[in-house]
Structure formats: structure tokens, C-alpha cells
N, C-alpha and C positions, 0 to 999 in steps of 0.2 A: 639313659634308657632310650630317650627319644632319638638320640643320635644313632644308636645301634639299629633301631627300627628304620630310620631314614636311610642309613647306609645299606641295610639289607634290601629295602625296596629299590633303591637306586641300582644296586648290583643286579638284582633280578630283572629290572627293566632293561638295563644295558645288555645283559645276557640274552634276553628275549629278542632285542633288536638285532644283535649280532647274528643269532641263529636264523632269524627271518630274512636277513639280507644276504646270508651266505648260501642260500639255496641255488643250485645250478640248473634250475629248470629253464628251458628255452622254448620259445614258440617256434615250431617248425616253419621254415620258409616254403611257401607254396611253390611247387615246381610245375612247369607246363607239361601237359600230357604229350607223350611222344606222338609223332605223326602216325596216323592210322590210314591204311588203304581204304577203310570204310568211309572216310570223309569225302572221297571223290573230289579232291582239290586238284584242278589242272594247273600246272605251272603256266604262268603268264609270260609271253614273250617280252624280252627286254629290248627296248630300242636304244641303239648306241649312237653316238655322235657321228660315226662314219656313215650311218644310213641316212642322215638328214642332209638333203641337198643344200648347197651354200645359199641359194636364193630364197629359202623358206623363212618364215617368221622366227624360227628357232635361232637362226644365225643372227638375225637382227637383235633378238633378245640377248644373245651371247655378247654381241658388241656393246649393247647398253650396259650389261652387267660389268664388263671390263671397264667401261668409262666410269661407272659409279664406284668402282674399286680403286680408282686413281684420284689424282687431284684436278682432273680436267674441269669438273663442274665449279671449281673455284674461279675460273676465268671465262668459261663458256656456258651459255644457256642454249636451250633448244631453239627458242623463238625470239630472243632479243639479245642485243649486244650487251656484254658485261665489260670485261677487260679486253677479251678477244672477241672475234666475230661470233654471231650465233651459228648454231649448226645448220640452220636453214640457209644462211648466207653462204656458208662453205659448200653446201650441197648445190646451191644455185650456180656457183662459180666453177665447180669442178665436175668431172665425169668419171666413169669407171676406168677410163684410160689413165687417170691420174692416181689410181689406187696405190701403186708401189711408191710413187713420189711422196704422197701424203703420209703413208705409213712411216717412211723414213724420216719425214719432217717431224712426226710425233716423237720418234726416238731421238733424233738429233736436236730438236728445238730449232729456233731461228727467229728472224725478224725481217720486216720490210714488206711482206706481202699484204699485211693488214694494218700497217702503221709502224711506229717505232718501238712499241712495247714488245720485248722479246717473249717468245713462248719458251718455257723452260724445257730442257731436254728430259727424256724419260729413258735413260740408258738401260735400265733393268728390264724394260719391256721387250718381249720377243717380237720379231717382225710379223709373225703369224697373228699374234694378239693385236698388234697395231693395225693390221689389215682388217681384222674383224671389227675393230672400232671404226675404221674408215667406211667399211661397208654399211654399218649402221647409220653413220652420218649421211652418206650419200643416199641412203634409202629414204631420207627425209625430204628429198627434192620434191618441190611442189610442181605439179603438172598443170 
């Protein structure tokens, strides 16, 4: 008799659990309200890269971002020699007239200008990105 009562209670409990777990109620996902003209929101102008002159801080920042995205900081520091020269040393030695040559040097790599340790080539880097990096480095020239 005890087994029958125990089995009945177990069956009823399992049935109750199954029914309570099988409900298909869902919580609605809140949706953003559609744009209303009553909100008086003016669209803001978007500044594009083409509108920023090459001599602004934005282009220096772009050059720094490109440098940080490569392995350059493994061998170079801004203000002290590491494996290669510091960026301040490079800026002191070269001028804007050397922009193309330095950009190509970053892409091709090389050795001899700063010692016998070679700079690794960066063949996947575009000439334009290399120029942005050089512009940043040359902007560090101390006056």
C-alpha cells in the first residue's frame, strides 16, 4: 500500500513538473519606438577622412594607430633606443622630403642606416599607410 501511494505521489509530482515546464509563455522583447517627427532630432553632419587635412592631429593619430597595429613597437620606442632607433632620433635625422623613401624602407625593410641589425620588411603594408606612419614619426621632431 505504501508503494502504491508513493508511486502515485511521484507520478503526480512528475506530471505537475512536466506541465509547468511545458508552458510556451514568452516575455516580449522591448522594441524601440519608431522615429517621430515630434522629437525634433536634427541629423548631425558626419566628418569623413577626406575632409581632414593631412597636417592635422587626426592624421598624426592615424599614423600612431597604424604603428600600434603592427610590430613596430617591438623594436622602436618614441623617446629611447630599443633595438632600432627611437622615433625622435628618426625625426631628427630626416625631413618631409624623405617621406617616400622612409615609407618604402618600412615596406622593404633594410639595414645599415642605424647599425647592422636589420629592420624586418612589412610587405603587406600599403604605401599610403606607410606614409601615414612616417608622417606621425616626423611630427615628433623636436624644435
